[in-house]
One Martini backbone bead per residue (centre of mass of N, CA, C, O) as a GRO file, in nm:
protein
  428
    1UNK     BB    1   0.073   0.052   0.031
    2UNK     BB    2   0.169   0.326  -0.149
    3UNK     BB    3   0.253   0.617   0.035
    4UNK     BB    4   0.349   0.956  -0.048
    5UNK     BB    5   0.521   1.227   0.098
    6UNK     BB    6   0.508   1.583   0.022
    7UNK     BB    7   0.715   1.836   0.182
    8UNK     BB    8   0.800   2.101   0.369
    9UNK     BB    9   1.122   2.190   0.551
   10UNK     BB   10   1.029   2.486   0.602
   11UNK     BB   11   0.846   2.793   0.499
   12UNK     BB   12   0.825   2.744   0.210
   13UNK     BB   13   0.886   2.761  -0.132
   14UNK     BB   14   1.078   2.497  -0.220
   15UNK     BB   15   0.943   2.307  -0.468
   16UNK     BB   16   0.702   2.095  -0.459
   17UNK     BB   17   0.582   2.100  -0.743
   18UNK     BB   18   0.827   1.982  -0.889
   19UNK     BB   19   0.848   1.716  -0.732
   20UNK     BB   20   0.565   1.613  -0.797
   21UNK     BB   21   0.596   1.628  -1.105
   22UNK     BB   22   0.838   1.431  -1.123
   23UNK     BB   23   0.644   1.187  -1.006
   24UNK     BB   24   0.365   1.183  -1.159
   25UNK     BB   25   0.411   0.949  -1.390
   26UNK     BB   26   0.441   0.722  -1.127
   27UNK     BB   27   0.149   0.786  -1.041
   28UNK     BB   28  -0.208   0.783  -0.962
   29UNK     BB   29  -0.214   0.992  -0.716
   30UNK     BB   30  -0.287   1.341  -0.622
   31UNK     BB   31  -0.286   1.492  -0.291
   32UNK     BB   32  -0.441   1.749  -0.133
   33UNK     BB   33  -0.436   1.797   0.242
   34UNK     BB   34  -0.394   2.121   0.267
   35UNK     BB   35  -0.524   2.413   0.276
   36UNK     BB   36  -0.529   2.667   0.022
   37UNK     BB   37  -0.510   2.984  -0.154
   38UNK     BB   38  -0.226   3.060   0.029
   39UNK     BB   39  -0.079   2.893  -0.195
   40UNK     BB   40   0.193   2.787  -0.427
   41UNK     BB   41   0.269   2.630  -0.741
   42UNK     BB   42   0.551   2.601  -0.956
   43UNK     BB   43   0.544   2.492  -1.303
   44UNK     BB   44   0.787   2.385  -1.548
   45UNK     BB   45   0.712   2.326  -1.907
   46UNK     BB   46   0.927   2.435  -2.075
   47UNK     BB   47   0.764   2.727  -2.183
   48UNK     BB   48   0.573   2.654  -1.947
   49UNK     BB   49   0.386   2.824  -1.685
   50UNK     BB   50   0.256   2.711  -1.364
   51UNK     BB   51   0.006   2.834  -1.133
   52UNK     BB   52  -0.076   2.682  -0.831
   53UNK     BB   53  -0.323   2.662  -0.557
   54UNK     BB   54  -0.553   2.426  -0.534
   55UNK     BB   55  -0.427   2.244  -0.727
   56UNK     BB   56  -0.278   1.974  -0.799
   57UNK     BB   57   0.004   1.889  -0.976
   58UNK     BB   58  -0.132   1.633  -1.122
   59UNK     BB   59  -0.302   1.796  -1.338
   60UNK     BB   60  -0.042   1.790  -1.554
   61UNK     BB   61  -0.079   1.468  -1.561
   62UNK     BB   62  -0.139   1.216  -1.745
   63UNK     BB   63  -0.343   0.973  -1.563
   64UNK     BB   64  -0.376   1.141  -1.319
   65UNK     BB   65  -0.537   1.173  -1.001
   66UNK     BB   66  -0.674   1.454  -0.874
   67UNK     BB   67  -0.690   1.563  -0.519
   68UNK     BB   68  -0.917   1.712  -0.288
   69UNK     BB   69  -0.912   1.707   0.034
   70UNK     BB   70  -1.058   1.733   0.353
   71UNK     BB   71  -0.815   1.941   0.459
   72UNK     BB   72  -0.933   2.147   0.273
   73UNK     BB   73  -0.992   2.484   0.171
   74UNK     BB   74  -1.259   2.630  -0.040
   75UNK     BB   75  -1.257   2.849  -0.312
   76UNK     BB   76  -1.469   2.835  -0.572
   77UNK     BB   77  -1.381   3.069  -0.750
   78UNK     BB   78  -1.084   2.984  -0.763
   79UNK     BB   79  -1.116   2.702  -0.872
   80UNK     BB   80  -1.259   2.782  -1.148
   81UNK     BB   81  -1.044   2.978  -1.244
   82UNK     BB   82  -0.820   2.763  -1.260
   83UNK     BB   83  -0.958   2.568  -1.449
   84UNK     BB   84  -1.001   2.764  -1.684
   85UNK     BB   85  -0.699   2.830  -1.731
   86UNK     BB   86  -0.616   2.538  -1.809
   87UNK     BB   87  -0.822   2.482  -2.038
   88UNK     BB   88  -0.717   2.717  -2.221
   89UNK     BB   89  -0.426   2.540  -2.227
   90UNK     BB   90  -0.517   2.219  -2.263
   91UNK     BB   91  -0.608   2.113  -1.981
   92UNK     BB   92  -0.722   1.835  -1.822
   93UNK     BB   93  -0.985   1.841  -1.544
   94UNK     BB   94  -1.186   1.584  -1.523
   95UNK     BB   95  -1.025   1.409  -1.293
   96UNK     BB   96  -1.116   1.563  -1.066
   97UNK     BB   97  -1.130   1.549  -0.702
   98UNK     BB   98  -1.371   1.622  -0.436
   99UNK     BB   99  -1.430   1.647  -0.119
  100UNK     BB  100  -1.722   1.640   0.072
  101UNK     BB  101  -1.547   1.734   0.350
  102UNK     BB  102  -1.470   1.991   0.257
  103UNK     BB  103  -1.421   2.321   0.314
  104UNK     BB  104  -1.578   2.644   0.289
  105UNK     BB  105  -1.531   2.957   0.154
  106UNK     BB  106  -1.662   3.252   0.255
  107UNK     BB  107  -1.709   3.585   0.254
  108UNK     BB  108  -1.680   3.620   0.571
  109UNK     BB  109  -1.394   3.506   0.590
  110UNK     BB  110  -1.247   3.724   0.428
  111UNK     BB  111  -1.335   3.966   0.594
  112UNK     BB  112  -1.224   3.874   0.871
  113UNK     BB  113  -0.930   3.844   0.791
  114UNK     BB  114  -0.875   4.144   0.720
  115UNK     BB  115  -0.979   4.296   0.977
  116UNK     BB  116  -0.811   4.143   1.187
  117UNK     BB  117  -0.529   4.215   1.082
  118UNK     BB  118  -0.564   4.522   1.114
  119UNK     BB  119  -0.632   4.517   1.420
  120UNK     BB  120  -0.343   4.404   1.513
  121UNK     BB  121  -0.118   4.533   1.363
  122UNK     BB  122   0.190   4.470   1.499
  123UNK     BB  123   0.051   4.163   1.557
  124UNK     BB  124   0.058   4.046   1.299
  125UNK     BB  125   0.086   3.751   1.093
  126UNK     BB  126   0.061   3.751   0.759
  127UNK     BB  127  -0.175   3.711   0.591
  128UNK     BB  128  -0.363   3.684   0.281
  129UNK     BB  129  -0.687   3.735   0.316
  130UNK     BB  130  -0.857   3.445   0.219
  131UNK     BB  131  -1.002   3.285   0.477
  132UNK     BB  132  -0.856   3.042   0.609
  133UNK     BB  133  -0.858   3.070   0.918
  134UNK     BB  134  -1.170   3.110   0.965
  135UNK     BB  135  -1.244   2.834   0.844
  136UNK     BB  136  -1.088   2.658   1.047
  137UNK     BB  137  -1.229   2.772   1.296
  138UNK     BB  138  -1.512   2.670   1.217
  139UNK     BB  139  -1.440   2.376   1.209
  140UNK     BB  140  -1.360   2.358   1.518
  141UNK     BB  141  -1.651   2.494   1.602
  142UNK     BB  142  -1.882   2.355   1.424
  143UNK     BB  143  -1.963   2.598   1.176
  144UNK     BB  144  -1.915   2.474   0.912
  145UNK     BB  145  -1.878   2.436   0.554
  146UNK     BB  146  -1.948   2.189   0.325
  147UNK     BB  147  -1.967   2.061   0.024
  148UNK     BB  148  -2.227   1.884   0.081
  149UNK     BB  149  -2.415   2.133   0.169
  150UNK     BB  150  -2.473   2.246  -0.128
  151UNK     BB  151  -2.699   1.994  -0.177
  152UNK     BB  152  -2.859   2.136   0.084
  153UNK     BB  153  -3.028   2.415   0.138
  154UNK     BB  154  -3.130   2.383   0.427
  155UNK     BB  155  -2.858   2.328   0.562
  156UNK     BB  156  -2.705   2.569   0.456
  157UNK     BB  157  -2.882   2.788   0.585
  158UNK     BB  158  -2.845   2.701   0.878
  159UNK     BB  159  -2.535   2.739   0.886
  160UNK     BB  160  -2.523   3.036   0.808
  161UNK     BB  161  -2.694   3.143   1.037
  162UNK     BB  162  -2.510   3.042   1.268
  163UNK     BB  163  -2.254   3.197   1.181
  164UNK     BB  164  -2.379   3.500   1.160
  165UNK     BB  165  -2.479   3.552   1.446
  166UNK     BB  166  -2.184   3.622   1.543
  167UNK     BB  167  -2.029   3.775   1.309
  168UNK     BB  168  -2.207   4.033   1.297
  169UNK     BB  169  -2.126   4.140   1.570
  170UNK     BB  170  -1.830   4.182   1.499
  171UNK     BB  171  -1.857   4.358   1.246
  172UNK     BB  172  -2.032   4.589   1.378
  173UNK     BB  173  -1.917   4.633   1.689
  174UNK     BB  174  -1.598   4.610   1.628
  175UNK     BB  175  -1.544   4.680   1.293
  176UNK     BB  176  -1.755   4.863   1.147
  177UNK     BB  177  -1.947   4.675   0.976
  178UNK     BB  178  -2.147   4.522   0.781
  179UNK     BB  179  -2.388   4.315   0.749
  180UNK     BB  180  -2.447   3.978   0.661
  181UNK     BB  181  -2.641   3.795   0.460
  182UNK     BB  182  -2.774   3.494   0.404
  183UNK     BB  183  -2.859   3.519   0.106
  184UNK     BB  184  -2.581   3.602  -0.018
  185UNK     BB  185  -2.431   3.344   0.062
  186UNK     BB  186  -2.612   3.129  -0.059
  187UNK     BB  187  -2.603   3.235  -0.348
  188UNK     BB  188  -2.298   3.213  -0.390
  189UNK     BB  189  -2.281   2.899  -0.343
  190UNK     BB  190  -2.511   2.789  -0.537
  191UNK     BB  191  -2.373   2.884  -0.809
  192UNK     BB  192  -2.171   2.607  -0.800
  193UNK     BB  193  -2.317   2.326  -0.793
  194UNK     BB  194  -2.343   2.224  -1.085
  195UNK     BB  195  -2.032   2.226  -1.148
  196UNK     BB  196  -1.932   2.061  -0.894
  197UNK     BB  197  -2.068   1.776  -0.884
  198UNK     BB  198  -1.869   1.590  -1.069
  199UNK     BB  199  -1.621   1.612  -0.851
  200UNK     BB  200  -1.763   1.476  -0.622
  201UNK     BB  201  -1.636   1.269  -0.343
  202UNK     BB  202  -1.529   0.975  -0.174
  203UNK     BB  203  -1.200   0.993  -0.120
  204UNK     BB  204  -1.136   0.793   0.104
  205UNK     BB  205  -1.243   0.545  -0.040
  206UNK     BB  206  -1.078   0.566  -0.305
  207UNK     BB  207  -0.796   0.559  -0.168
  208UNK     BB  208  -0.829   0.291  -0.022
  209UNK     BB  209  -0.870   0.123  -0.279
  210UNK     BB  210  -0.603   0.198  -0.414
  211UNK     BB  211  -0.416   0.077  -0.194
  212UNK     BB  212  -0.527  -0.216  -0.222
  213UNK     BB  213  -0.414  -0.211  -0.536
  214UNK     BB  214  -0.121  -0.077  -0.527
  215UNK     BB  215  -0.140   0.212  -0.560
  216UNK     BB  216  -0.009   0.535  -0.608
  217UNK     BB  217   0.005   0.779  -0.341
  218UNK     BB  218   0.027   1.130  -0.347
  219UNK     BB  219   0.112   1.362  -0.084
  220UNK     BB  220   0.039   1.713  -0.087
  221UNK     BB  221   0.181   1.985   0.063
  222UNK     BB  222   0.110   2.271   0.215
  223UNK     BB  223   0.342   2.459   0.284
  224UNK     BB  224   0.504   2.386   0.608
  225UNK     BB  225   0.653   2.288   0.891
  226UNK     BB  226   0.692   2.599   1.010
  227UNK     BB  227   0.355   2.629   0.951
  228UNK     BB  228   0.251   2.453   1.150
  229UNK     BB  229   0.017   2.470   1.403
  230UNK     BB  230   0.199   2.282   1.600
  231UNK     BB  231   0.524   2.279   1.464
  232UNK     BB  232   0.560   2.571   1.439
  233UNK     BB  233   0.600   2.933   1.457
  234UNK     BB  234   0.423   3.012   1.689
  235UNK     BB  235   0.176   3.220   1.543
  236UNK     BB  236   0.351   3.204   1.260
  237UNK     BB  237   0.110   3.045   1.094
  238UNK     BB  238  -0.093   2.828   0.991
  239UNK     BB  239  -0.424   2.640   1.004
  240UNK     BB  240  -0.264   2.373   0.944
  241UNK     BB  241  -0.141   2.046   0.861
  242UNK     BB  242   0.198   2.020   0.711
  243UNK     BB  243   0.258   1.743   0.799
  244UNK     BB  244   0.258   1.405   0.791
  245UNK     BB  245   0.011   1.382   0.981
  246UNK     BB  246  -0.178   1.558   0.792
  247UNK     BB  247  -0.201   1.350   0.562
  248UNK     BB  248  -0.392   1.156   0.705
  249UNK     BB  249  -0.627   1.354   0.786
  250UNK     BB  250  -0.647   1.512   0.495
  251UNK     BB  251  -0.710   1.211   0.336
  252UNK     BB  252  -0.789   0.938   0.492
  253UNK     BB  253  -0.527   0.776   0.591
  254UNK     BB  254  -0.314   0.548   0.707
  255UNK     BB  255   0.002   0.541   0.838
  256UNK     BB  256   0.084   0.249   0.721
  257UNK     BB  257   0.085   0.355   0.411
  258UNK     BB  258   0.347   0.501   0.464
  259UNK     BB  259   0.675   0.474   0.292
  260UNK     BB  260   0.732   0.791   0.227
  261UNK     BB  261   0.929   1.097   0.304
  262UNK     BB  262   0.944   1.405   0.127
  263UNK     BB  263   1.168   1.662   0.150
  264UNK     BB  264   1.176   2.019   0.097
  265UNK     BB  265   1.478   2.215   0.016
  266UNK     BB  266   1.660   2.471   0.010
  267UNK     BB  267   1.993   2.596  -0.025
  268UNK     BB  268   1.832   2.784   0.138
  269UNK     BB  269   1.610   3.045   0.279
  270UNK     BB  270   1.254   3.117   0.331
  271UNK     BB  271   0.999   3.376   0.397
  272UNK     BB  272   0.658   3.469   0.473
  273UNK     BB  273   0.600   3.710   0.674
  274UNK     BB  274   0.594   3.674   0.993
  275UNK     BB  275   0.861   3.622   1.212
  276UNK     BB  276   1.111   3.432   1.283
  277UNK     BB  277   1.470   3.462   1.137
  278UNK     BB  278   1.788   3.397   1.190
  279UNK     BB  279   1.917   3.414   0.868
  280UNK     BB  280   1.841   3.682   0.788
  281UNK     BB  281   1.877   3.916   0.520
  282UNK     BB  282   1.981   4.287   0.477
  283UNK     BB  283   2.157   4.264   0.222
  284UNK     BB  284   2.301   4.191  -0.075
  285UNK     BB  285   2.261   3.887  -0.047
  286UNK     BB  286   1.954   3.890  -0.011
  287UNK     BB  287   1.893   4.032  -0.284
  288UNK     BB  288   2.029   3.822  -0.464
  289UNK     BB  289   1.853   3.583  -0.389
  290UNK     BB  290   1.585   3.714  -0.477
  291UNK     BB  291   1.655   3.769  -0.777
  292UNK     BB  292   1.776   3.495  -0.873
  293UNK     BB  293   1.529   3.322  -0.725
  294UNK     BB  294   1.253   3.456  -0.750
  295UNK     BB  295   1.140   3.583  -0.454
  296UNK     BB  296   0.807   3.550  -0.518
  297UNK     BB  297   0.492   3.505  -0.472
  298UNK     BB  298   0.259   3.310  -0.632
  299UNK     BB  299  -0.002   3.442  -0.497
  300UNK     BB  300   0.102   3.757  -0.399
  301UNK     BB  301   0.408   3.877  -0.478
  302UNK     BB  302   0.572   3.872  -0.239
  303UNK     BB  303   0.853   3.930  -0.091
  304UNK     BB  304   1.104   3.734   0.022
  305UNK     BB  305   1.267   3.617   0.277
  306UNK     BB  306   1.627   3.586   0.318
  307UNK     BB  307   1.859   3.302   0.371
  308UNK     BB  308   2.044   3.075   0.512
  309UNK     BB  309   2.105   2.774   0.579
  310UNK     BB  310   1.929   2.555   0.826
  311UNK     BB  311   2.005   2.290   1.019
  312UNK     BB  312   1.805   2.278   1.263
  313UNK     BB  313   1.556   2.277   1.078
  314UNK     BB  314   1.619   2.019   0.921
  315UNK     BB  315   1.628   1.832   1.168
  316UNK     BB  316   1.342   1.887   1.265
  317UNK     BB  317   1.188   1.800   1.009
  318UNK     BB  318   1.295   1.511   1.006
  319UNK     BB  319   1.172   1.428   1.283
  320UNK     BB  320   0.865   1.509   1.261
  321UNK     BB  321   0.827   1.346   0.967
  322UNK     BB  322   1.022   1.117   0.876
  323UNK     BB  323   1.243   1.169   0.674
  324UNK     BB  324   1.392   0.995   0.390
  325UNK     BB  325   1.397   1.243   0.179
  326UNK     BB  326   1.590   1.497   0.012
  327UNK     BB  327   1.512   1.794  -0.170
  328UNK     BB  328   1.735   2.007  -0.337
  329UNK     BB  329   1.686   2.338  -0.416
  330UNK     BB  330   1.840   2.595  -0.587
  331UNK     BB  331   2.156   2.564  -0.629
  332UNK     BB  332   2.205   2.769  -0.869
  333UNK     BB  333   2.177   3.038  -0.699
  334UNK     BB  334   2.480   3.003  -0.561
  335UNK     BB  335   2.619   3.102  -0.792
  336UNK     BB  336   2.907   3.332  -0.716
  337UNK     BB  337   3.009   3.263  -0.443
  338UNK     BB  338   3.292   3.250  -0.255
  339UNK     BB  339   3.112   3.204   0.006
  340UNK     BB  340   2.906   2.981   0.222
  341UNK     BB  341   2.681   2.999   0.457
  342UNK     BB  342   2.607   2.785   0.751
  343UNK     BB  343   2.374   2.699   0.978
  344UNK     BB  344   2.460   2.496   1.283
  345UNK     BB  345   2.363   2.712   1.501
  346UNK     BB  346   2.288   2.874   1.817
  347UNK     BB  347   2.261   3.184   1.988
  348UNK     BB  348   2.122   3.180   2.326
  349UNK     BB  349   2.212   3.385   2.546
  350UNK     BB  350   2.521   3.245   2.518
  351UNK     BB  351   2.405   2.973   2.405
  352UNK     BB  352   2.475   2.676   2.248
  353UNK     BB  353   2.255   2.546   1.989
  354UNK     BB  354   2.136   2.258   1.773
  355UNK     BB  355   1.840   2.318   1.833
  356UNK     BB  356   1.536   2.405   1.864
  357UNK     BB  357   1.388   2.603   2.052
  358UNK     BB  358   1.127   2.559   2.271
  359UNK     BB  359   1.075   2.865   2.264
  360UNK     BB  360   0.975   3.160   2.138
  361UNK     BB  361   1.189   3.331   2.275
  362UNK     BB  362   1.437   3.168   2.189
  363UNK     BB  363   1.395   3.206   1.879
  364UNK     BB  364   1.405   3.516   1.879
  365UNK     BB  365   1.714   3.508   2.009
  366UNK     BB  366   1.840   3.369   1.776
  367UNK     BB  367   2.173   3.319   1.660
  368UNK     BB  368   2.378   3.253   1.415
  369UNK     BB  369   2.598   2.977   1.344
  370UNK     BB  370   2.874   2.965   1.131
  371UNK     BB  371   2.974   2.801   0.837
  372UNK     BB  372   3.224   2.787   0.573
  373UNK     BB  373   3.198   2.753   0.221
  374UNK     BB  374   3.300   2.702  -0.080
  375UNK     BB  375   3.246   2.828  -0.378
  376UNK     BB  376   3.103   2.898  -0.710
  377UNK     BB  377   3.085   2.998  -1.074
  378UNK     BB  378   2.934   2.795  -1.215
  379UNK     BB  379   2.706   2.677  -1.437
  380UNK     BB  380   2.453   2.422  -1.325
  381UNK     BB  381   2.188   2.388  -1.512
  382UNK     BB  382   2.317   2.127  -1.687
  383UNK     BB  383   2.306   1.932  -1.468
  384UNK     BB  384   2.254   1.550  -1.420
  385UNK     BB  385   2.502   1.492  -1.237
  386UNK     BB  386   2.732   1.492  -0.996
  387UNK     BB  387   2.980   1.515  -1.197
  388UNK     BB  388   2.872   1.800  -1.314
  389UNK     BB  389   2.961   1.918  -1.059
  390UNK     BB  390   3.129   2.099  -0.872
  391UNK     BB  391   3.315   2.035  -0.606
  392UNK     BB  392   3.189   2.253  -0.419
  393UNK     BB  393   2.894   2.162  -0.460
  394UNK     BB  394   2.931   1.876  -0.350
  395UNK     BB  395   3.031   1.965  -0.069
  396UNK     BB  396   2.778   2.115   0.011
  397UNK     BB  397   2.583   1.877  -0.005
  398UNK     BB  398   2.733   1.693   0.195
  399UNK     BB  399   2.714   1.881   0.437
  400UNK     BB  400   2.405   1.896   0.457
  401UNK     BB  401   2.357   1.596   0.493
  402UNK     BB  402   2.522   1.546   0.750
  403UNK     BB  403   2.386   1.772   0.931
  404UNK     BB  404   2.073   1.696   0.878
  405UNK     BB  405   2.024   1.364   0.868
  406UNK     BB  406   1.950   1.350   0.551
  407UNK     BB  407   1.912   1.228   0.255
  408UNK     BB  408   2.009   1.327  -0.068
  409UNK     BB  409   1.821   1.254  -0.376
  410UNK     BB  410   1.790   1.557  -0.492
  411UNK     BB  411   1.869   1.823  -0.740
  412UNK     BB  412   1.814   2.154  -0.806
  413UNK     BB  413   1.918   2.352  -1.123
  414UNK     BB  414   1.618   2.440  -1.195
  415UNK     BB  415   1.278   2.494  -1.304
  416UNK     BB  416   1.274   2.256  -1.479
  417UNK     BB  417   1.201   1.929  -1.508
  418UNK     BB  418   1.514   1.844  -1.607
  419UNK     BB  419   1.652   2.017  -1.360
  420UNK     BB  420   1.789   1.729  -1.234
  421UNK     BB  421   1.957   1.556  -0.974
  422UNK     BB  422   1.971   1.208  -0.943
  423UNK     BB  423   2.059   0.982  -0.679
  424UNK     BB  424   1.775   0.876  -0.573
  425UNK     BB  425   1.508   0.701  -0.587
  426UNK     BB  426   1.178   0.808  -0.483
  427UNK     BB  427   1.014   0.505  -0.519
  428UNK     BB  428   1.257   0.264  -0.440
   0.00000   0.00000   0.00000
């Protein structure tokens, strides 16, 4: 029963879409198990560049069944806008399956997300304002709306009434906004039901049956380990479970089915939004990483904060997720540096620590302790084997592997499908 998890081992934007797409032709299902349209995957196929937000990367591979799992929250307008964009470019989206148990983002979720973030001022989290957090909050408060509710107008109306009873008090009395009517929300959601219906399925049942047939199910995580609501840099995190444990709950499959966990990490590190970032660069090196690496959000266009590779973070991600293989992306971006710093530990109030500090305060105070490796000047975008890489680049990869404690099985040397050095097969 081979289920393989692909997830981010840093703060997101590591190149998970490319890794999933690289495996796509050898798997039967690709399942998005968490998050919403607050993150994006960029996949480059030849001259074509695809930015995916809600849809799994498997949508681009013929013969693969793409699935939006129960752990995802769905903005239906965004979903169909994305489907329309792909179909206009000749991509068949008819294979898509959407879990009947996935929760729906309504207009009041988006409104609350934006006004709450503004209300927090300097204490803001750095959300995308797309209603993701409020939708997950409603899910946990048991006042959420699920995909299946859209096909029973009576139930849908009751749920919207229950949700707005409290939210309109907040909007009017706290945030000085107008009240939202039940009718406008119900009308907005029901407008999608006819088109949505063919995609909806009991995805947990279908995935369970696929695993029993020994078909390969690839579980694709949105966001990343350090944005996980439990195991990330709380409170500067997303609202879902982005770790390997979240793959089980977000897709409805048993842990014993998972045979491999593939972590994706950049050869440096980035993050978007607020929160601590020990190796963050505010100098020319940081700007060079941003420009050469095209470090701007797929979904928001926001410039990403950039820093050097962080070994304690890699070790933590490996331990929390049980990572079996690491895919190191964007090694080509580091070409041109005379020497490359790698954070191997932190100085926390005068004490050297090699693991992530236990407390939020400790992580805020963490200062990077660097070791320096020789850089290289060669263009490595054409490398397809380890032997094609300069000696210094190979030494850099070896150093990261040894210190991170997880074997590096593939190296990205460019954005396109074939710009990858494969060291170990990711499926066998």
